[in-house]
C-alpha positions in Angstrom: -39.9 37.0 8.3 -40.5 34.9 6.1 -37.0 34.2 6.5 -38.1 32.6 9.9 -41.5 31.4 8.8 -39.4 29.0 6.0 -36.9 28.0 9.3 -39.7 27.6 10.8 -41.3 24.8 8.5 -38.2 23.5 8.3 -37.9 22.1 11.8 -41.4 20.4 11.6 -40.5 19.0 8.8 -37.7 17.6 10.4 -39.3 16.6 13.4 -42.0 14.3 12.5 -45.1 13.5 14.7 -43.9 16.1 17.0 -44.0 19.6 15.1 -45.2 21.8 17.5 -42.5 20.7 20.4 -40.2 21.0 17.7 -41.7 24.6 16.6 -42.1 25.9 20.4 -38.4 25.5 21.1 -37.5 27.0 17.7 -39.6 30.0 18.4 -38.0 30.1 22.3 -34.5 29.1 21.6 -34.6 32.3 18.4 -36.1 34.8 20.6 -34.1 33.7 24.4 -30.9 34.0 21.2 -32.4 37.6 20.6 -31.8 39.5 23.8 -27.7 38.2 24.7 -27.0 39.1 20.7 -28.9 42.4 20.7 -26.8 42.9 24.3 -23.5 42.0 22.8 -23.8 44.6 19.8 -24.8 47.1 22.3 -21.2 46.2 24.1 -19.3 46.7 20.8 -21.1 49.4 20.3 -20.0 51.3 23.3 -16.6 50.3 23.6 -15.5 50.7 19.8 -18.2 52.4 18.5 -19.6 52.1 15.0 -16.5 49.8 13.4 -16.8 47.5 16.1 -21.0 46.9 15.4 -20.2 46.5 12.2 -17.6 43.6 12.6 -19.6 42.1 15.3 -22.7 42.4 13.1 -20.5 40.9 9.9 -19.0 38.0 12.4 -22.7 37.2 12.8 -23.9 37.2 9.3 -20.3 35.3 8.6 -21.5 32.2 11.2 -25.0 31.8 10.1 -23.8 31.8 6.5 -21.8 29.0 7.9 -24.6 27.2 9.2 -27.0 27.6 6.5 -24.5 26.5 3.9 -24.0 22.9 6.4 -28.0 22.9 6.7 -28.0 23.1 3.0 -26.5 19.6 2.7 -28.5 18.3 5.5 -30.5 15.7 3.4 -34.4 16.1 3.2 -37.0 13.6 5.2 -39.4 12.3 2.5 -42.7 13.1 3.2 -45.0 10.0 4.9 -47.2 8.8 2.7 -50.7 8.9 4.3 -52.0 5.0 3.9 -55.9 5.4 3.1 -58.3 3.4 6.1 -60.3 0.5 5.0 -63.6 0.9 6.4 -64.9 -2.5 8.3 -65.6 -4.9 7.4 -69.5 -6.0 7.8 
């Protein structure tokens, strides 16, 4: 669960002022992607047994590690400095 929270915060930081929108799209795609991959895992299990399912999960894990490795080298965005407003002139 901590991994998911870390990714959501990363997406929000990259989103700038559209944090809620970016977070909702990320979570939508996250859960939407879980359904087809879960069903595909079931197909691998029914066709190839445990060996096929383990190979499928190993392939997904490898793809996830490649994406994480690529994202590791993305330059982080700087956190904008909040400039305090001056009080109005009397």
